[in-house]
N, C-alpha and C positions, 0 to 999 in steps of 0.2 A: 338737846344739850343734857334732855331728862334720860338719856340714850345712852349716853356719853359716855364708856363706863373706862375705854384706854386716853394717851393721850395722847396718841395720831387721831381718832376723833375727835375729840372735846378739840383739839385744831383748824379740827377742820368747821366746828364750827362754829369758830374764831375768823375765822377767813374771813364765812358765806356769810357772815357779822359784818363784818367788818366791809364786804365790797359793797351787804348794801344798802353799810349806813354810808359810804361812798356817793355811792349813785342819792340817797334819796337827803339826805341833810341841807346838803348848798343851795335846795331848791324848790325848801319849807317858807323864809320866807320870800322871796317870789313870790308864792301860792296866798299866801298871809295877805302881800301886798295886791293883791289881780284880789282875790275874796275882798278885798274891807273895798270901804266906799269914800274917796280921795279924803274929806276935810278929816279922818277920820282910819286916817292910812301906822298916822302915830302911835292911836294906843292901840290894832289892834297891834300889832310887831310888840310891843310894853306887852302884850297878855300874853301873847307868845312865847317873848324874853324870860317874861315872867313865870310859868309854865312848866320851863330848864329848868330856870333854875328851882324850884321845889319839886320837879324831878334828884334835880342830881342832889337834896340836904334830904329830901325819903326815901328810896329811892334802897339805896345801899341802908338805911333800917331798915324799914321796912324788910326787903331778901336779903337781912340775919339773923331778923326776928320769924319770918318765915319757915328755914333751910333749918332752925334756933330751935325747931319747934314741932317742926312739919315732916320735915327730911328735904329731900332732895325733889323726889316725883312732888308733893307740897309745891315746894319752890318756882319751880318747873310749870304744874298747873297754871300757879296761878295768873305769868308770867303769859303763859299762850291763850292763857283765857284774856286780859285787857292784851295783848297784843287784838287776836277776834277779835274782841269790843270795835277796836283805835282799826281798823282795816275794815267793822263796818262802819262806822264809822267819815270815816276820808272816801267809803266807793257810794255817800248817801250825799254828802257833800260834791264830792264829780258828778256823778246823778243829777244833780237840783242842781249843778252847771249849767251841763249838758239842756237840761232845757229851756236856758235862759238862750243856750242863744239860740 
């Protein structure tokens, strides 16, 4: 989105984001359940869902502040950095899971 300066470019970005969410989000609760020990599945799901709640509350405020104070480039740079950090975390969990098999 940082490079999108026209409505069609923004629409393409939103479409790609939506496809990614449709592919990724339904799988996440199953991944959390698979990673959790049997006795702690409920607790793991609770923490996972709490993370979504916190992100839904803090994300718009933090994003709005970044946009207002730093502009679009700052907002999307921060979002990209968070996405890269999440990718590293997911890959670390994935690689650790493969070693356990």
